[in-house]
All heavy atoms as atom14 arrays in JSON, in Angstrom:
{
  "sequence": "MMSLPFFGLLAGFGCVLAGQRGTALLLWVVSMVVMLVLFRLHVTDALTIVL",
  "atom14_mask": [
    [1, 1, 1, 1, 1, 1, 1, 1, 0, 0, 0, 0, 0, 0],
    [1, 1, 1, 1, 1, 1, 1, 1, 0, 0, 0, 0, 0, 0],
    [1, 1, 1, 1, 1, 1, 0, 0, 0, 0, 0, 0, 0, 0],
    [1, 1, 1, 1, 1, 1, 1, 1, 0, 0, 0, 0, 0, 0],
    [1, 1, 1, 1, 1, 1, 1, 0, 0, 0, 0, 0, 0, 0],
    [1, 1, 1, 1, 1, 1, 1, 1, 1, 1, 1, 0, 0, 0],
    [1, 1, 1, 1, 1, 1, 1, 1, 1, 1, 1, 0, 0, 0],
    [1, 1, 1, 1, 0, 0, 0, 0, 0, 0, 0, 0, 0, 0],
    [1, 1, 1, 1, 1, 1, 1, 1, 0, 0, 0, 0, 0, 0],
    [1, 1, 1, 1, 1, 1, 1, 1, 0, 0, 0, 0, 0, 0],
    [1, 1, 1, 1, 1, 0, 0, 0, 0, 0, 0, 0, 0, 0],
    [1, 1, 1, 1, 0, 0, 0, 0, 0, 0, 0, 0, 0, 0],
    [1, 1, 1, 1, 1, 1, 1, 1, 1, 1, 1, 0, 0, 0],
    [1, 1, 1, 1, 0, 0, 0, 0, 0, 0, 0, 0, 0, 0],
    [1, 1, 1, 1, 1, 1, 0, 0, 0, 0, 0, 0, 0, 0],
    [1, 1, 1, 1, 1, 1, 1, 0, 0, 0, 0, 0, 0, 0],
    [1, 1, 1, 1, 1, 1, 1, 1, 0, 0, 0, 0, 0, 0],
    [1, 1, 1, 1, 1, 0, 0, 0, 0, 0, 0, 0, 0, 0],
    [1, 1, 1, 1, 0, 0, 0, 0, 0, 0, 0, 0, 0, 0],
    [1, 1, 1, 1, 1, 1, 1, 1, 1, 0, 0, 0, 0, 0],
    [1, 1, 1, 1, 1, 1, 1, 1, 1, 1, 1, 0, 0, 0],
    [1, 1, 1, 1, 0, 0, 0, 0, 0, 0, 0, 0, 0, 0],
    [1, 1, 1, 1, 1, 1, 1, 0, 0, 0, 0, 0, 0, 0],
    [1, 1, 1, 1, 1, 0, 0, 0, 0, 0, 0, 0, 0, 0],
    [1, 1, 1, 1, 1, 1, 1, 1, 0, 0, 0, 0, 0, 0],
    [1, 1, 1, 1, 1, 1, 1, 1, 0, 0, 0, 0, 0, 0],
    [1, 1, 1, 1, 1, 1, 1, 1, 0, 0, 0, 0, 0, 0],
    [1, 1, 1, 1, 1, 1, 1, 1, 1, 1, 1, 1, 1, 1],
    [1, 1, 1, 1, 1, 1, 1, 0, 0, 0, 0, 0, 0, 0],
    [1, 1, 1, 1, 1, 1, 1, 0, 0, 0, 0, 0, 0, 0],
    [1, 1, 1, 1, 1, 1, 0, 0, 0, 0, 0, 0, 0, 0],
    [1, 1, 1, 1, 1, 1, 1, 1, 0, 0, 0, 0, 0, 0],
    [1, 1, 1, 1, 1, 1, 1, 0, 0, 0, 0, 0, 0, 0],
    [1, 1, 1, 1, 1, 1, 1, 0, 0, 0, 0, 0, 0, 0],
    [1, 1, 1, 1, 1, 1, 1, 1, 0, 0, 0, 0, 0, 0],
    [1, 1, 1, 1, 1, 1, 1, 1, 0, 0, 0, 0, 0, 0],
    [1, 1, 1, 1, 1, 1, 1, 0, 0, 0, 0, 0, 0, 0],
    [1, 1, 1, 1, 1, 1, 1, 1, 0, 0, 0, 0, 0, 0],
    [1, 1, 1, 1, 1, 1, 1, 1, 1, 1, 1, 0, 0, 0],
    [1, 1, 1, 1, 1, 1, 1, 1, 1, 1, 1, 0, 0, 0],
    [1, 1, 1, 1, 1, 1, 1, 1, 0, 0, 0, 0, 0, 0],
    [1, 1, 1, 1, 1, 1, 1, 1, 1, 1, 0, 0, 0, 0],
    [1, 1, 1, 1, 1, 1, 1, 0, 0, 0, 0, 0, 0, 0],
    [1, 1, 1, 1, 1, 1, 1, 0, 0, 0, 0, 0, 0, 0],
    [1, 1, 1, 1, 1, 1, 1, 1, 0, 0, 0, 0, 0, 0],
    [1, 1, 1, 1, 1, 0, 0, 0, 0, 0, 0, 0, 0, 0],
    [1, 1, 1, 1, 1, 1, 1, 1, 0, 0, 0, 0, 0, 0],
    [1, 1, 1, 1, 1, 1, 1, 0, 0, 0, 0, 0, 0, 0],
    [1, 1, 1, 1, 1, 1, 1, 1, 0, 0, 0, 0, 0, 0],
    [1, 1, 1, 1, 1, 1, 1, 0, 0, 0, 0, 0, 0, 0],
    [1, 1, 1, 1, 1, 1, 1, 1, 0, 0, 0, 0, 0, 0]
  ],
  "atom14_positions": [
    [[29.22, -21.48, -49.68], [28.25, -20.43, -49.74], [28.2, -19.61, -48.46], [28.13, -18.37, -48.52], [26.88, -21.06, -50.0], [25.77, -20.04, -50.26], [25.95, -19.25, -51.83], [24.37, -19.54, -52.57], [0.0, 0.0, 0.0], [0.0, 0.0, 0.0], [0.0, 0.0, 0.0], [0.0, 0.0, 0.0], [0.0, 0.0, 0.0], [0.0, 0.0, 0.0]],
    [[28.28, -20.27, -47.34], [28.2, -19.55, -46.03], [29.49, -18.74, -45.76], [29.52, -17.93, -44.85], [27.92, -20.51, -44.89], [26.48, -20.91, -44.75], [25.39, -19.54, -44.44], [26.0, -18.89, -42.89], [0.0, 0.0, 0.0], [0.0, 0.0, 0.0], [0.0, 0.0, 0.0], [0.0, 0.0, 0.0], [0.0, 0.0, 0.0], [0.0, 0.0, 0.0]],
    [[30.56, -19.08, -46.52], [31.85, -18.38, -46.22], [31.85, -17.0, -46.92], [32.78, -16.21, -46.62], [32.99, -19.22, -46.69], [32.89, -19.47, -48.04], [0.0, 0.0, 0.0], [0.0, 0.0, 0.0], [0.0, 0.0, 0.0], [0.0, 0.0, 0.0], [0.0, 0.0, 0.0], [0.0, 0.0, 0.0], [0.0, 0.0, 0.0], [0.0, 0.0, 0.0]],
    [[30.95, -16.71, -47.82], [30.98, -15.43, -48.54], [30.94, -14.25, -47.65], [31.76, -13.32, -47.8], [29.82, -15.35, -49.53], [29.95, -16.28, -50.77], [28.63, -16.15, -51.6], [31.1, -15.89, -51.6], [0.0, 0.0, 0.0], [0.0, 0.0, 0.0], [0.0, 0.0, 0.0], [0.0, 0.0, 0.0], [0.0, 0.0, 0.0], [0.0, 0.0, 0.0]],
    [[30.04, -14.16, -46.63], [30.06, -13.0, -45.74], [31.4, -12.84, -44.94], [31.87, -11.73, -44.73], [28.89, -13.17, -44.78], [28.16, -14.3, -45.27], [28.96, -15.03, -46.28], [0.0, 0.0, 0.0], [0.0, 0.0, 0.0], [0.0, 0.0, 0.0], [0.0, 0.0, 0.0], [0.0, 0.0, 0.0], [0.0, 0.0, 0.0], [0.0, 0.0, 0.0]],
    [[31.98, -13.96, -44.6], [33.22, -13.9, -43.83], [34.37, -13.44, -44.67], [35.22, -12.71, -44.22], [33.47, -15.32, -43.21], [32.42, -15.67, -42.19], [31.48, -16.63, -42.59], [32.27, -15.02, -41.0], [30.47, -17.02, -41.67], [31.27, -15.36, -40.16], [30.36, -16.38, -40.45], [0.0, 0.0, 0.0], [0.0, 0.0, 0.0], [0.0, 0.0, 0.0]],
    [[34.37, -13.81, -45.96], [35.41, -13.3, -46.84], [35.26, -11.79, -47.04], [36.24, -11.01, -47.12], [35.42, -14.0, -48.19], [35.99, -15.39, -48.14], [35.26, -16.46, -48.6], [37.25, -15.63, -47.62], [35.81, -17.74, -48.59], [37.76, -16.93, -47.54], [37.07, -17.96, -48.04], [0.0, 0.0, 0.0], [0.0, 0.0, 0.0], [0.0, 0.0, 0.0]],
    [[33.96, -11.36, -47.15], [33.72, -9.9, -47.27], [34.18, -9.14, -46.04], [34.77, -8.07, -46.13], [0.0, 0.0, 0.0], [0.0, 0.0, 0.0], [0.0, 0.0, 0.0], [0.0, 0.0, 0.0], [0.0, 0.0, 0.0], [0.0, 0.0, 0.0], [0.0, 0.0, 0.0], [0.0, 0.0, 0.0], [0.0, 0.0, 0.0], [0.0, 0.0, 0.0]],
    [[33.92, -9.73, -44.87], [34.35, -9.07, -43.62], [35.86, -9.04, -43.53], [36.43, -8.06, -43.06], [33.73, -9.77, -42.41], [32.22, -9.59, -42.29], [31.71, -10.49, -41.17], [31.86, -8.17, -42.02], [0.0, 0.0, 0.0], [0.0, 0.0, 0.0], [0.0, 0.0, 0.0], [0.0, 0.0, 0.0], [0.0, 0.0, 0.0], [0.0, 0.0, 0.0]],
    [[36.55, -10.1, -43.99], [37.99, -10.14, -43.97], [38.56, -9.08, -44.94], [39.55, -8.42, -44.57], [38.48, -11.52, -44.4], [40.0, -11.73, -44.37], [40.58, -11.58, -43.02], [40.35, -13.07, -44.93], [0.0, 0.0, 0.0], [0.0, 0.0, 0.0], [0.0, 0.0, 0.0], [0.0, 0.0, 0.0], [0.0, 0.0, 0.0], [0.0, 0.0, 0.0]],
    [[37.95, -8.99, -46.09], [38.39, -7.98, -47.01], [38.18, -6.54, -46.46], [38.97, -5.64, -46.63], [37.66, -8.1, -48.34], [0.0, 0.0, 0.0], [0.0, 0.0, 0.0], [0.0, 0.0, 0.0], [0.0, 0.0, 0.0], [0.0, 0.0, 0.0], [0.0, 0.0, 0.0], [0.0, 0.0, 0.0], [0.0, 0.0, 0.0], [0.0, 0.0, 0.0]],
    [[37.02, -6.35, -45.75], [36.73, -5.1, -45.08], [37.76, -4.77, -44.02], [38.19, -3.64, -43.87], [0.0, 0.0, 0.0], [0.0, 0.0, 0.0], [0.0, 0.0, 0.0], [0.0, 0.0, 0.0], [0.0, 0.0, 0.0], [0.0, 0.0, 0.0], [0.0, 0.0, 0.0], [0.0, 0.0, 0.0], [0.0, 0.0, 0.0], [0.0, 0.0, 0.0]],
    [[38.18, -5.81, -43.24], [39.15, -5.59, -42.25], [40.5, -5.19, -42.88], [41.26, -4.36, -42.36], [39.34, -6.86, -41.4], [40.35, -6.75, -40.27], [40.0, -5.9, -39.16], [41.52, -7.41, -40.29], [40.91, -5.73, -38.12], [42.43, -7.21, -39.22], [42.1, -6.4, -38.17], [0.0, 0.0, 0.0], [0.0, 0.0, 0.0], [0.0, 0.0, 0.0]],
    [[40.85, -5.82, -44.02], [42.02, -5.46, -44.75], [41.99, -3.99, -45.22], [42.96, -3.31, -45.22], [0.0, 0.0, 0.0], [0.0, 0.0, 0.0], [0.0, 0.0, 0.0], [0.0, 0.0, 0.0], [0.0, 0.0, 0.0], [0.0, 0.0, 0.0], [0.0, 0.0, 0.0], [0.0, 0.0, 0.0], [0.0, 0.0, 0.0], [0.0, 0.0, 0.0]],
    [[40.77, -3.56, -45.63], [40.64, -2.16, -46.08], [40.83, -1.19, -44.88], [41.36, -0.09, -45.0], [39.28, -1.96, -46.73], [39.12, -2.73, -48.33], [0.0, 0.0, 0.0], [0.0, 0.0, 0.0], [0.0, 0.0, 0.0], [0.0, 0.0, 0.0], [0.0, 0.0, 0.0], [0.0, 0.0, 0.0], [0.0, 0.0, 0.0], [0.0, 0.0, 0.0]],
    [[40.32, -1.61, -43.69], [40.54, -0.82, -42.49], [42.03, -0.65, -42.22], [42.52, 0.47, -41.93], [39.82, -1.41, -41.27], [40.29, -0.77, -40.0], [38.33, -1.35, -41.46], [0.0, 0.0, 0.0], [0.0, 0.0, 0.0], [0.0, 0.0, 0.0], [0.0, 0.0, 0.0], [0.0, 0.0, 0.0], [0.0, 0.0, 0.0], [0.0, 0.0, 0.0]],
    [[42.76, -1.76, -42.34], [44.21, -1.69, -42.12], [44.93, -0.87, -43.15], [45.98, -0.22, -42.87], [44.83, -3.09, -42.08], [44.38, -3.96, -40.87], [45.01, -5.37, -41.01], [44.77, -3.3, -39.57], [0.0, 0.0, 0.0], [0.0, 0.0, 0.0], [0.0, 0.0, 0.0], [0.0, 0.0, 0.0], [0.0, 0.0, 0.0], [0.0, 0.0, 0.0]],
    [[44.36, -0.81, -44.37], [44.97, -0.01, -45.46], [44.5, 1.44, -45.39], [44.98, 2.26, -46.19], [44.61, -0.63, -46.79], [0.0, 0.0, 0.0], [0.0, 0.0, 0.0], [0.0, 0.0, 0.0], [0.0, 0.0, 0.0], [0.0, 0.0, 0.0], [0.0, 0.0, 0.0], [0.0, 0.0, 0.0], [0.0, 0.0, 0.0], [0.0, 0.0, 0.0]],
    [[43.58, 1.79, -44.52], [43.15, 3.16, -44.34], [42.02, 3.54, -45.35], [41.78, 4.74, -45.54], [0.0, 0.0, 0.0], [0.0, 0.0, 0.0], [0.0, 0.0, 0.0], [0.0, 0.0, 0.0], [0.0, 0.0, 0.0], [0.0, 0.0, 0.0], [0.0, 0.0, 0.0], [0.0, 0.0, 0.0], [0.0, 0.0, 0.0], [0.0, 0.0, 0.0]],
    [[41.34, 2.6, -45.89], [40.25, 2.87, -46.81], [38.92, 2.68, -46.09], [38.26, 1.58, -46.21], [40.31, 1.99, -48.05], [41.56, 2.23, -48.82], [41.75, 1.23, -49.97], [41.07, 0.22, -50.01], [42.65, 1.55, -50.89], [0.0, 0.0, 0.0], [0.0, 0.0, 0.0], [0.0, 0.0, 0.0], [0.0, 0.0, 0.0], [0.0, 0.0, 0.0]],
    [[38.5, 3.66, -45.35], [37.34, 3.53, -44.5], [36.0, 3.32, -45.31], [35.15, 2.53, -44.94], [37.19, 4.77, -43.62], [36.08, 4.68, -42.71], [36.01, 5.89, -41.73], [35.02, 5.71, -40.73], [34.11, 6.61, -40.47], [34.15, 7.78, -40.98], [33.25, 6.37, -39.57], [0.0, 0.0, 0.0], [0.0, 0.0, 0.0], [0.0, 0.0, 0.0]],
    [[35.84, 4.08, -46.39], [34.65, 4.01, -47.2], [34.45, 2.61, -47.8], [33.38, 2.05, -47.76], [0.0, 0.0, 0.0], [0.0, 0.0, 0.0], [0.0, 0.0, 0.0], [0.0, 0.0, 0.0], [0.0, 0.0, 0.0], [0.0, 0.0, 0.0], [0.0, 0.0, 0.0], [0.0, 0.0, 0.0], [0.0, 0.0, 0.0], [0.0, 0.0, 0.0]],
    [[35.52, 2.06, -48.36], [35.46, 0.73, -48.9], [35.17, -0.32, -47.82], [34.41, -1.28, -48.08], [36.78, 0.41, -49.68], [37.04, 1.45, -50.56], [36.71, -0.9, -50.34], [0.0, 0.0, 0.0], [0.0, 0.0, 0.0], [0.0, 0.0, 0.0], [0.0, 0.0, 0.0], [0.0, 0.0, 0.0], [0.0, 0.0, 0.0], [0.0, 0.0, 0.0]],
    [[35.77, -0.14, -46.64], [35.51, -1.08, -45.56], [34.09, -1.05, -45.13], [33.45, -2.13, -44.92], [36.47, -0.68, -44.37], [0.0, 0.0, 0.0], [0.0, 0.0, 0.0], [0.0, 0.0, 0.0], [0.0, 0.0, 0.0], [0.0, 0.0, 0.0], [0.0, 0.0, 0.0], [0.0, 0.0, 0.0], [0.0, 0.0, 0.0], [0.0, 0.0, 0.0]],
    [[33.46, 0.11, -45.07], [32.09, 0.21, -44.7], [31.19, -0.37, -45.78], [30.21, -1.08, -45.43], [31.65, 1.7, -44.47], [32.19, 2.29, -43.19], [31.86, 3.76, -43.16], [31.6, 1.58, -41.98], [0.0, 0.0, 0.0], [0.0, 0.0, 0.0], [0.0, 0.0, 0.0], [0.0, 0.0, 0.0], [0.0, 0.0, 0.0], [0.0, 0.0, 0.0]],
    [[31.49, -0.2, -47.01], [30.74, -0.83, -48.1], [30.85, -2.33, -48.05], [29.83, -3.01, -48.18], [31.27, -0.32, -49.46], [30.56, -0.88, -50.67], [29.11, -0.46, -50.73], [31.31, -0.52, -51.93], [0.0, 0.0, 0.0], [0.0, 0.0, 0.0], [0.0, 0.0, 0.0], [0.0, 0.0, 0.0], [0.0, 0.0, 0.0], [0.0, 0.0, 0.0]],
    [[32.04, -2.87, -47.83], [32.19, -4.32, -47.76], [31.41, -4.91, -46.49], [30.83, -5.98, -46.56], [33.68, -4.71, -47.64], [34.4, -4.6, -48.97], [35.89, -4.77, -48.74], [33.91, -5.62, -49.96], [0.0, 0.0, 0.0], [0.0, 0.0, 0.0], [0.0, 0.0, 0.0], [0.0, 0.0, 0.0], [0.0, 0.0, 0.0], [0.0, 0.0, 0.0]],
    [[31.38, -4.09, -45.37], [30.68, -4.57, -44.23], [29.16, -4.64, -44.5], [28.53, -5.61, -44.16], [30.96, -3.63, -43.03], [30.19, -4.01, -41.82], [30.64, -4.99, -40.93], [29.02, -3.5, -41.31], [29.67, -5.09, -39.91], [28.69, -4.18, -40.14], [28.17, -2.49, -41.79], [27.55, -3.9, -39.4], [27.01, -2.23, -41.01], [26.76, -2.94, -39.83]],
    [[28.64, -3.56, -45.18], [27.19, -3.57, -45.51], [26.86, -4.71, -46.45], [25.81, -5.42, -46.28], [26.81, -2.16, -46.08], [25.4, -2.24, -46.68], [26.91, -1.11, -45.06], [0.0, 0.0, 0.0], [0.0, 0.0, 0.0], [0.0, 0.0, 0.0], [0.0, 0.0, 0.0], [0.0, 0.0, 0.0], [0.0, 0.0, 0.0], [0.0, 0.0, 0.0]],
    [[27.66, -4.91, -47.5], [27.41, -6.0, -48.47], [27.44, -7.36, -47.72], [26.6, -8.2, -47.97], [28.42, -5.93, -49.58], [28.35, -7.19, -50.46], [28.17, -4.69, -50.44], [0.0, 0.0, 0.0], [0.0, 0.0, 0.0], [0.0, 0.0, 0.0], [0.0, 0.0, 0.0], [0.0, 0.0, 0.0], [0.0, 0.0, 0.0], [0.0, 0.0, 0.0]],
    [[28.39, -7.51, -46.82], [28.49, -8.77, -46.06], [27.28, -9.0, -45.19], [26.79, -10.11, -45.11], [29.75, -8.79, -45.2], [30.9, -8.74, -46.01], [0.0, 0.0, 0.0], [0.0, 0.0, 0.0], [0.0, 0.0, 0.0], [0.0, 0.0, 0.0], [0.0, 0.0, 0.0], [0.0, 0.0, 0.0], [0.0, 0.0, 0.0], [0.0, 0.0, 0.0]],
    [[26.76, -7.97, -44.57], [25.55, -8.09, -43.72], [24.33, -8.45, -44.59], [23.49, -9.29, -44.22], [25.3, -6.83, -43.02], [26.29, -6.55, -41.87], [26.33, -7.84, -40.6], [28.02, -8.33, -40.71], [0.0, 0.0, 0.0], [0.0, 0.0, 0.0], [0.0, 0.0, 0.0], [0.0, 0.0, 0.0], [0.0, 0.0, 0.0], [0.0, 0.0, 0.0]],
    [[24.27, -7.84, -45.77], [23.13, -8.16, -46.62], [23.25, -9.62, -47.09], [22.21, -10.38, -47.1], [23.1, -7.18, -47.84], [22.1, -7.64, -48.88], [22.74, -5.8, -47.36], [0.0, 0.0, 0.0], [0.0, 0.0, 0.0], [0.0, 0.0, 0.0], [0.0, 0.0, 0.0], [0.0, 0.0, 0.0], [0.0, 0.0, 0.0], [0.0, 0.0, 0.0]],
    [[24.41, -10.03, -47.48], [24.59, -11.48, -47.94], [24.24, -12.39, -46.77], [23.56, -13.42, -46.98], [26.03, -11.67, -48.45], [26.3, -13.15, -48.65], [26.24, -10.94, -49.7], [0.0, 0.0, 0.0], [0.0, 0.0, 0.0], [0.0, 0.0, 0.0], [0.0, 0.0, 0.0], [0.0, 0.0, 0.0], [0.0, 0.0, 0.0], [0.0, 0.0, 0.0]],
    [[24.66, -12.03, -45.55], [24.4, -12.86, -44.45], [22.88, -12.97, -44.11], [22.38, -14.08, -43.8], [25.12, -12.38, -43.18], [25.13, -13.36, -42.06], [26.13, -12.89, -40.6], [27.73, -12.73, -41.31], [0.0, 0.0, 0.0], [0.0, 0.0, 0.0], [0.0, 0.0, 0.0], [0.0, 0.0, 0.0], [0.0, 0.0, 0.0], [0.0, 0.0, 0.0]],
    [[22.23, -11.86, -44.26], [20.73, -11.88, -44.04], [20.05, -12.69, -45.13], [19.04, -13.41, -44.83], [20.16, -10.44, -44.02], [20.51, -9.67, -42.7], [20.08, -8.22, -42.89], [19.95, -10.32, -41.47], [0.0, 0.0, 0.0], [0.0, 0.0, 0.0], [0.0, 0.0, 0.0], [0.0, 0.0, 0.0], [0.0, 0.0, 0.0], [0.0, 0.0, 0.0]],
    [[20.44, -12.62, -46.34], [19.84, -13.39, -47.45], [20.07, -14.86, -47.2], [19.15, -15.67, -47.32], [20.42, -12.95, -48.79], [20.02, -13.92, -49.86], [19.93, -11.53, -49.16], [0.0, 0.0, 0.0], [0.0, 0.0, 0.0], [0.0, 0.0, 0.0], [0.0, 0.0, 0.0], [0.0, 0.0, 0.0], [0.0, 0.0, 0.0], [0.0, 0.0, 0.0]],
    [[21.32, -15.26, -46.81], [21.6, -16.61, -46.57], [20.79, -17.13, -45.32], [20.31, -18.29, -45.29], [23.1, -16.85, -46.3], [24.0, -16.68, -47.55], [25.46, -16.76, -47.13], [23.67, -17.76, -48.56], [0.0, 0.0, 0.0], [0.0, 0.0, 0.0], [0.0, 0.0, 0.0], [0.0, 0.0, 0.0], [0.0, 0.0, 0.0], [0.0, 0.0, 0.0]],
    [[20.63, -16.28, -44.32], [19.83, -16.64, -43.14], [18.37, -16.9, -43.58], [17.74, -17.86, -43.16], [19.93, -15.59, -42.09], [19.1, -15.89, -40.85], [19.5, -16.85, -39.98], [17.91, -15.15, -40.64], [18.71, -17.1, -38.81], [17.17, -15.45, -39.56], [17.58, -16.4, -38.64], [0.0, 0.0, 0.0], [0.0, 0.0, 0.0], [0.0, 0.0, 0.0]],
    [[17.87, -16.0, -44.38], [16.48, -16.17, -44.86], [16.25, -17.47, -45.59], [15.27, -18.21, -45.49], [16.03, -15.0, -45.68], [14.64, -15.14, -46.21], [14.1, -13.82, -46.79], [12.9, -14.02, -47.54], [11.66, -14.18, -47.05], [11.56, -14.24, -45.75], [10.62, -14.33, -47.81], [0.0, 0.0, 0.0], [0.0, 0.0, 0.0], [0.0, 0.0, 0.0]],
    [[17.28, -17.79, -46.46], [17.18, -19.04, -47.25], [17.28, -20.25, -46.31], [16.61, -21.28, -46.53], [18.3, -19.09, -48.29], [18.19, -18.12, -49.44], [19.45, -18.18, -50.34], [16.98, -18.4, -50.29], [0.0, 0.0, 0.0], [0.0, 0.0, 0.0], [0.0, 0.0, 0.0], [0.0, 0.0, 0.0], [0.0, 0.0, 0.0], [0.0, 0.0, 0.0]],
    [[18.07, -20.15, -45.28], [18.26, -21.24, -44.37], [17.04, -21.46, -43.5], [16.6, -22.59, -43.23], [19.48, -21.02, -43.5], [19.73, -22.08, -42.47], [20.11, -23.32, -42.76], [19.55, -22.02, -41.11], [20.21, -24.03, -41.64], [19.85, -23.3, -40.64], [0.0, 0.0, 0.0], [0.0, 0.0, 0.0], [0.0, 0.0, 0.0], [0.0, 0.0, 0.0]],
    [[16.43, -20.37, -43.04], [15.26, -20.47, -42.17], [14.07, -21.06, -42.83], [13.29, -21.77, -42.25], [14.95, -19.06, -41.57], [13.63, -19.01, -40.87], [16.04, -18.64, -40.6], [0.0, 0.0, 0.0], [0.0, 0.0, 0.0], [0.0, 0.0, 0.0], [0.0, 0.0, 0.0], [0.0, 0.0, 0.0], [0.0, 0.0, 0.0], [0.0, 0.0, 0.0]],
    [[13.9, -20.75, -44.11], [12.71, -21.16, -44.85], [12.86, -22.57, -45.45], [11.9, -23.06, -46.04], [12.33, -20.16, -46.0], [13.47, -20.02, -46.83], [12.0, -18.79, -45.4], [0.0, 0.0, 0.0], [0.0, 0.0, 0.0], [0.0, 0.0, 0.0], [0.0, 0.0, 0.0], [0.0, 0.0, 0.0], [0.0, 0.0, 0.0], [0.0, 0.0, 0.0]],
    [[14.04, -23.22, -45.26], [14.19, -24.58, -45.77], [13.37, -25.52, -44.88], [13.31, -25.41, -43.69], [15.65, -25.03, -45.73], [16.46, -24.46, -46.88], [15.85, -23.97, -47.81], [17.71, -24.58, -46.83], [0.0, 0.0, 0.0], [0.0, 0.0, 0.0], [0.0, 0.0, 0.0], [0.0, 0.0, 0.0], [0.0, 0.0, 0.0], [0.0, 0.0, 0.0]],
    [[12.8, -26.55, -45.56], [12.13, -27.59, -44.81], [13.13, -28.61, -44.29], [14.12, -28.89, -44.99], [11.1, -28.27, -45.7], [0.0, 0.0, 0.0], [0.0, 0.0, 0.0], [0.0, 0.0, 0.0], [0.0, 0.0, 0.0], [0.0, 0.0, 0.0], [0.0, 0.0, 0.0], [0.0, 0.0, 0.0], [0.0, 0.0, 0.0], [0.0, 0.0, 0.0]],
    [[12.91, -29.03, -43.06], [13.79, -30.04, -42.48], [13.49, -31.39, -43.02], [12.29, -31.8, -43.14], [13.7, -30.03, -40.97], [14.18, -28.8, -40.23], [13.93, -28.91, -38.81], [15.66, -28.59, -40.54], [0.0, 0.0, 0.0], [0.0, 0.0, 0.0], [0.0, 0.0, 0.0], [0.0, 0.0, 0.0], [0.0, 0.0, 0.0], [0.0, 0.0, 0.0]],
    [[14.45, -32.18, -43.35], [14.22, -33.53, -43.83], [14.58, -34.52, -42.78], [15.56, -35.26, -42.86], [15.09, -33.76, -45.14], [16.4, -33.56, -44.79], [14.67, -32.92, -46.3], [0.0, 0.0, 0.0], [0.0, 0.0, 0.0], [0.0, 0.0, 0.0], [0.0, 0.0, 0.0], [0.0, 0.0, 0.0], [0.0, 0.0, 0.0], [0.0, 0.0, 0.0]],
    [[13.76, -34.56, -41.76], [14.02, -35.46, -40.63], [13.03, -36.61, -40.77], [11.81, -36.51, -40.88], [13.77, -34.74, -39.28], [14.77, -33.58, -39.13], [13.85, -35.74, -38.13], [14.53, -32.78, -37.88], [0.0, 0.0, 0.0], [0.0, 0.0, 0.0], [0.0, 0.0, 0.0], [0.0, 0.0, 0.0], [0.0, 0.0, 0.0], [0.0, 0.0, 0.0]],
    [[13.66, -37.83, -40.73], [12.82, -39.02, -40.81], [12.85, -39.64, -39.36], [13.85, -40.02, -38.84], [13.38, -40.04, -41.81], [12.57, -41.31, -41.77], [13.43, -39.41, -43.16], [0.0, 0.0, 0.0], [0.0, 0.0, 0.0], [0.0, 0.0, 0.0], [0.0, 0.0, 0.0], [0.0, 0.0, 0.0], [0.0, 0.0, 0.0], [0.0, 0.0, 0.0]],
    [[11.69, -39.71, -38.76], [11.59, -40.26, -37.42], [10.94, -41.63, -37.43], [10.19, -42.03, -38.17], [10.74, -39.36, -36.51], [11.33, -37.94, -36.3], [10.37, -37.11, -35.45], [12.64, -38.05, -35.57], [0.0, 0.0, 0.0], [0.0, 0.0, 0.0], [0.0, 0.0, 0.0], [0.0, 0.0, 0.0], [0.0, 0.0, 0.0], [0.0, 0.0, 0.0]]
  ]
}
Protein backbone atom coordinates (compact mmCIF):
# COMPACT_ATOMS: atom_id res chain seq x y z
CA MET A 1 0.00 0.00 0.00
CA MET A 2 2.78 2.44 0.90
CA SER A 3 4.55 1.72 -2.37
CA LEU A 4 1.77 3.23 -4.50
CA PRO A 5 3.05 6.85 -4.33
CA PHE A 6 6.56 5.70 -5.15
CA PHE A 7 5.41 3.78 -8.21
CA GLY A 8 3.53 6.91 -9.31
CA LEU A 9 6.64 9.02 -8.86
CA LEU A 10 8.70 6.47 -10.80
CA ALA A 11 6.16 6.54 -13.63
CA GLY A 12 6.26 10.36 -13.53
CA PHE A 13 10.04 10.28 -13.78
CA GLY A 14 9.70 7.98 -16.78
CA CYS A 15 7.33 10.48 -18.37
CA VAL A 16 9.87 13.26 -17.80
CA LEU A 17 12.51 11.21 -19.59
CA ALA A 18 10.03 10.58 -22.42
CA GLY A 19 9.28 14.30 -22.71
CA GLN A 20 5.68 14.16 -21.51
CA ARG A 21 5.67 17.03 -19.03
CA GLY A 22 1.89 17.23 -18.52
CA THR A 23 1.54 13.54 -17.73
CA ALA A 24 4.52 13.73 -15.37
CA LEU A 25 2.95 16.62 -13.46
CA LEU A 26 -0.36 14.76 -13.25
CA LEU A 27 1.36 11.64 -11.88
CA TRP A 28 3.26 13.76 -9.36
CA VAL A 29 0.04 15.42 -8.11
CA VAL A 30 -1.76 12.06 -7.88
CA SER A 31 1.20 10.57 -5.99
CA MET A 32 1.21 13.46 -3.51
CA VAL A 33 -2.54 13.08 -2.91
CA VAL A 34 -2.14 9.32 -2.36
CA MET A 35 0.75 9.96 0.02
CA LEU A 36 -1.30 12.48 2.02
CA VAL A 37 -4.25 10.09 2.24
CA LEU A 38 -1.99 7.26 3.42
CA PHE A 39 -0.37 9.62 5.95
CA ARG A 40 -3.78 10.62 7.30
CA LEU A 41 -4.79 6.96 7.64
CA HIS A 42 -1.52 6.18 9.40
CA VAL A 43 -1.66 9.13 11.80
CA THR A 44 -5.21 8.39 12.96
CA ASP A 45 -4.51 4.70 13.70
CA ALA A 46 -4.48 3.74 17.35
CA LEU A 47 -1.27 2.23 18.60
CA THR A 48 -1.55 -1.29 19.95
CA ILE A 49 1.18 -1.13 22.55
CA VAL A 50 0.94 -3.43 25.52
CA LEU A 51 3.07 -2.25 28.43
